[in-house]
C-alpha positions as CSV (number, residue, x, y, z in Angstrom):
1,M,51.4,213.9,114.3
2,A,52.2,212.6,117.7
3,D,54.8,215.5,118.4
4,K,53.2,218.4,120.3
5,S,54.9,220.7,118.0
6,S,52.8,219.2,115.1
7,I,50.0,221.3,113.6
8,F,47.3,219.0,115.8
9,G,49.8,219.6,119.0
10,Q,50.0,223.5,118.6
11,T,46.2,223.8,118.0
12,I,44.9,221.6,120.7
13,G,47.6,222.7,123.3
14,P,46.0,225.7,124.5
15,V,42.7,223.6,125.2
16,I,45.0,221.1,127.3
17,D,46.6,224.1,129.1
18,A,43.0,225.5,129.7
19,V,41.8,222.1,131.2
20,A,44.8,222.0,133.5
21,A,44.2,225.4,134.9
22,S,42.1,225.8,137.9
23,S,40.4,229.0,136.4
24,P,40.5,228.5,132.6
25,A,40.2,231.6,130.5
26,I,38.9,229.9,127.4
27,S,35.7,228.3,126.7
28,Y,35.7,225.0,124.9
29,V,33.7,221.9,124.0
30,V,35.3,218.6,123.0
31,Y,33.3,216.0,121.4
32,N,33.9,212.6,119.6
33,D,31.5,209.6,119.3
34,Q,34.6,207.5,120.1
35,S,36.0,209.3,123.2
36,P,39.2,208.5,124.5
37,D,37.8,207.1,127.8
38,S,35.3,204.6,126.0
39,S,35.4,201.6,123.7
40,T,31.8,202.2,122.6
41,S,30.3,204.7,120.1
42,S,27.5,207.0,120.8
43,G,26.2,210.2,119.9
44,A,26.4,211.8,116.5
45,H,29.0,210.2,114.0
46,S,31.2,213.4,114.6
47,K,34.4,214.5,116.0
48,G,35.8,217.9,116.9
49,L,36.6,220.7,119.4
50,F,35.5,224.3,119.4
51,A,37.4,226.7,121.5
52,I,37.1,230.5,121.9
53,D,38.4,233.2,124.1
54,S,37.7,236.9,124.3
55,N,39.6,237.5,120.9
56,T,39.5,234.6,118.7
57,G,38.3,230.9,118.4
58,F,38.7,227.8,116.2
59,W,36.5,225.0,115.4
60,L,38.3,221.7,114.4
61,S,36.3,219.0,112.8
62,H,38.2,215.9,112.3
63,S,37.9,211.9,111.9
64,V,40.5,210.9,114.4
65,P,38.8,208.3,117.0
66,R,39.6,208.7,120.6
67,F,41.2,212.1,120.3
68,P,42.1,214.4,121.7
69,A,42.6,213.3,125.4
70,V,42.6,217.0,126.8
71,D,42.9,215.9,130.3
72,Q,46.5,214.7,129.8
73,S,49.6,215.8,127.8
74,Y,49.2,215.9,124.0
75,D,49.3,212.6,122.3
76,F,47.9,211.0,119.0
77,P,46.2,207.6,119.6
78,D,48.1,204.6,118.0
79,N,44.9,203.1,116.5
80,A,44.5,206.4,114.4
81,R,47.7,205.8,112.5
82,H,46.7,202.7,110.7
83,N,44.1,204.5,108.5
84,G,44.1,207.9,106.7
85,Q,42.5,210.8,108.8
86,T,41.0,214.2,107.7
87,A,40.7,217.5,109.5
88,I,39.7,221.0,108.8
89,C,40.3,223.8,111.3
90,M,38.4,227.1,111.0
91,S,39.7,230.1,112.9
92,V,36.9,232.6,113.7
93,S,36.7,236.0,115.4
94,A,35.0,236.2,118.8
95,D,33.3,239.4,117.8
96,D,31.4,237.6,114.9
97,S,28.6,236.5,116.9
98,E,26.6,235.1,114.1
99,T,29.3,232.7,113.0
100,V,30.0,231.6,116.8
101,N,26.2,231.1,117.4
102,N,26.0,229.2,114.2
103,I,28.6,226.7,115.2
104,V,26.9,226.1,118.4
105,Y,23.5,225.8,116.8
106,Q,25.0,223.1,114.3
107,L,26.3,221.2,117.4
108,L,23.0,221.4,119.1
109,M,21.5,220.0,115.9
110,I,23.7,216.9,115.7
111,R,23.8,216.2,119.1
112,P,27.4,215.0,119.6
113,K,28.9,213.1,122.4
114,I,30.5,215.5,124.6
115,Y,33.2,214.5,126.9
116,G,34.8,218.0,127.9
117,I,33.1,221.3,128.2
118,N,33.8,224.5,130.0
119,I,31.8,227.6,128.9
120,L,32.6,231.0,130.6
121,D,29.7,233.1,131.8
122,D,30.1,236.0,129.6
123,L,29.4,233.6,126.6
124,I,26.4,232.2,128.3
125,D,25.2,236.0,129.1
126,K,25.6,236.7,125.3
127,S,23.6,233.7,123.9
128,K,21.0,231.2,125.3
129,L,22.6,228.7,122.7
130,W,25.6,228.2,125.0
131,D,23.6,227.3,128.1
132,D,21.6,225.0,125.8
133,L,24.8,223.1,124.8
134,V,26.0,222.9,128.4
135,H,22.6,221.2,129.4
136,K,22.3,219.5,126.2
137,K,19.1,221.0,125.3
138,W,19.3,219.7,121.7
139,I,17.4,221.2,118.8
140,K,14.0,219.5,118.3
141,T,12.1,222.1,116.1
142,D,13.8,220.9,112.9
143,T,16.2,217.9,111.7
144,Q,18.6,219.8,109.4
145,S,20.3,223.1,108.9
146,Q,22.7,225.0,106.6
147,L,24.3,228.0,108.0
148,S,27.3,230.3,107.3
149,V,30.6,230.0,109.1
150,K,32.9,232.9,108.3
151,T,36.7,232.5,109.0
152,I,38.8,235.3,110.5
153,N,40.4,236.0,107.0
154,G,37.0,236.4,105.4
155,L,36.4,233.0,103.9
156,D,32.8,232.3,103.8
157,L,32.0,228.6,104.3
158,T,28.8,226.7,104.5
159,S,28.1,224.1,107.2
160,F,25.5,221.5,106.8
161,A,24.1,219.5,109.8
162,K,21.5,217.1,110.4
163,S,20.0,215.3,113.2
164,S,19.3,211.5,113.5
165,K,15.6,212.2,112.6
166,Y,16.6,213.4,109.3
167,D,16.0,210.4,107.3
168,K,17.6,211.4,104.1
169,D,21.1,211.3,102.5
170,I,22.6,214.6,103.3
171,Y,24.7,214.6,100.2
172,S,21.9,214.1,97.7
173,A,19.1,216.0,99.7
174,L,21.1,219.0,101.1
175,I,24.5,219.5,99.8
176,A,24.1,218.7,96.0
177,T,20.9,220.6,96.0
178,A,22.4,223.6,97.6
179,F,25.4,224.1,95.4
180,K,23.4,222.9,92.3
181,E,26.3,220.5,91.4
182,D,26.8,216.8,90.9
183,F,29.1,215.4,93.6
184,L,31.6,212.5,93.9
185,V,31.5,211.5,97.5
186,Q,33.9,209.4,99.6
187,S,32.6,208.8,102.9
188,W,32.1,206.3,105.9
189,R,29.6,203.7,104.7
190,N,30.0,201.1,107.5
191,G,27.6,202.9,110.1
192,A,24.2,202.1,111.2
193,G,21.8,201.2,108.4
194,E,22.4,199.9,104.8
195,K,25.0,201.4,102.5
196,L,23.4,204.0,100.4
197,P,24.0,203.5,96.6
198,S,24.8,206.2,94.1
199,D,22.2,208.7,93.4
200,C,21.9,209.2,89.6
201,K,18.1,209.6,89.3
202,D,18.0,213.4,91.0
203,K,18.7,216.4,89.0
204,Y,22.3,216.4,90.8
205,K,23.8,213.1,90.6
206,V,25.8,212.1,93.9
207,Q,28.2,209.1,93.2
208,N,30.0,207.0,95.7
209,V,33.8,206.9,95.5
210,D,34.7,203.3,96.3
211,R,38.6,203.5,95.8
212,I,41.1,206.1,94.4
213,Q,44.1,204.9,92.3
214,I,47.2,207.3,92.6
215,P,49.7,206.9,89.7
216,D,53.2,205.9,90.5
217,I,55.0,209.1,91.8
218,G,58.7,209.2,92.3
219,V,59.5,210.3,95.8
220,K,63.2,211.2,97.2
221,D,64.2,212.1,100.6
222,V,64.5,216.0,101.2
223,D,66.6,217.4,104.0
């Protein structure tokens, strides 16, 4: 993961190059409640990067603290190597204005801690949402949203977002209800407030996963 030829390194590399350029040709926003230059946590409990040029873009949502440091050469932080991390990267078309605007809207909903941003004028001219993001004019008319994000190869994903004012469990109140399914959820339960118990009273049950047992698996070296 620490190598710049890794999946993370090759994905984030163009953004690092753009930051180093005097006139970057791409727009980007980098956010992390545990940013590389801070020892404290603030903003939405969310980490990610959205970058887009005139043709394509990508939205990378991940769990890695203090990452990425886009103002220097690529590196993967040591403190992120002790625990398992998750990441999902969605490639989108720059011509898909609905998806692009939906991603920006979700960011405005969650109010992330932004520590790197550059939005080109042509994007601001296309949608006021970009200007709102630059000036941190967060969504105040609602506390949650459920929007479509379509990838460049046609995969239609559903993005759920909530603000700190949404005083409900997002899995029970939004996700399980939207998909009409029971859920087993393993999530970060050490944040602000008390740990929520499993919800087995509603129509769709949401149960916490405390641990996962992996059976013994034989592993051999592969060249």
